[in-house]
RODO-897379 format. One record per atom (N, C-alpha, C): x, y, z; residue in three letters. Coordinates in steps of 0.2 Angstrom, whole numbers, plus 5000, padded with zeros to 4 digits. Layout:
// RODO-897379
XYZALA
...
This chain:
// RODO-897379
510550175029MET
510350205023MET
510250275023MET
510550315019ASN
510450385020ASN
509750415018ASN
509650475021SER
508950495020SER
508650505013SER
509050525009PHE
508850535002PHE
508650464999PHE
509050415000PHE
508950354997PHE
508250325000PHE
508250335007LYS
507650305010LYS
507050335008LYS
507050405007SER
506350435005SER
506250414998SER
506750404993THR
506550384987THR
506250314986THR
506550274990PHE
506350204991PHE
505650204994PHE
505550234999ASP
504850245002ASP
504350264997ASP
504450314993SER
503950344989SER
503850294983SER
504350264981THR
504250204976THR
503850154978THR
503950124984LEU
503550074987LEU
502850104988LEU
502750164990GLU
502050194990GLU
501750194983GLU
502050214978ARG
501750214971ARG
501550144969ARG
502050094970ILE
501850024968ILE
501250004972ILE
501250014979ASN
500749994983ASN
500050014980ASN
500050084979LYS
499450114976LYS
499150084970LYS
499650064965ILE
499450034959ILE
499149964961ILE
499449924965PHE
499149864967PHE
498449874970PHE
498449924975LEU
497749934978LEU
497249944973LEU
497349994968TYR
496850014964TYR
496749954958TYR
497249914957SER
497149874951SER
496849804954SER
497049784960ILE
496949714962ILE
496349714967ILE
496449754972CYS
495949744978CYS
495249764976CYS
494749724977PRO
494049744975PRO
493749794981PRO
494049784987MET
493849834992MET
494349894992MET
494449924986LYS
494949974986LYS
494850034990LYS
494250054991ASN
494050114995ASN
494250105002ASN
494050045004LYS
494250025011LYS
494950035012LYS
495350005008PHE
496049995009PHE
496450055006PHE
496150095003HIS
496450165001HIS
496450205008HIS
495850195012GLU
495850225018GLU
496350195023GLU
496350135023TYR
496850095027TYR
497550125026TYR
497750125019PHE
498450145017PHE
498550215020PHE
498050265019ASN
498150335021ASN
498250335028ASN
497850305032ARG
497850305039ARG
498550275042ARG
498850225039ASN
499450195042ASN
500050215038ASN
499950235032HIS
500550255028HIS
501050205028HIS
500950145026GLN
501350085026GLN
501350065019GLN
501950025017SER
501949995011SER
501649925010SER
501449905016TRP
501249835016TRP
500449825016TRP
500049875016SER
499349865016SER
499049825011SER
499449815005ILE
499249765000ILE
499149695003ILE
499549675008LEU
499549615012LEU
498849605016LEU
498649665019GLU
498049665022GLU
497449655017GLU
497549685012CYS
497049675007CYS
496949605005CYS
497549575003ASP
497549505001ASP
497249455007ASP
497349465013LEU
497149425018LEU
496349435019LEU
496149495018GLU
495449515018GLU
494949475013GLU
495249465008LEU
494949435002LEU
494749365004LEU
495049335009PHE
494849265011PHE
494349255016PHE
494149315019TYR
493649305024TYR
492949325022TYR
């Protein structure tokens, strides 16, 4: 994938993920920190897993 497409794709994933984090995850502050620290698009999965513990 060329770098322009990859950066566009990554920023779109980041935006979507933040929307999920702020609208769904009740521990959003914790996972906002998690997201910032790891800068990954899949932190919402971590959020969902945490809800069951």
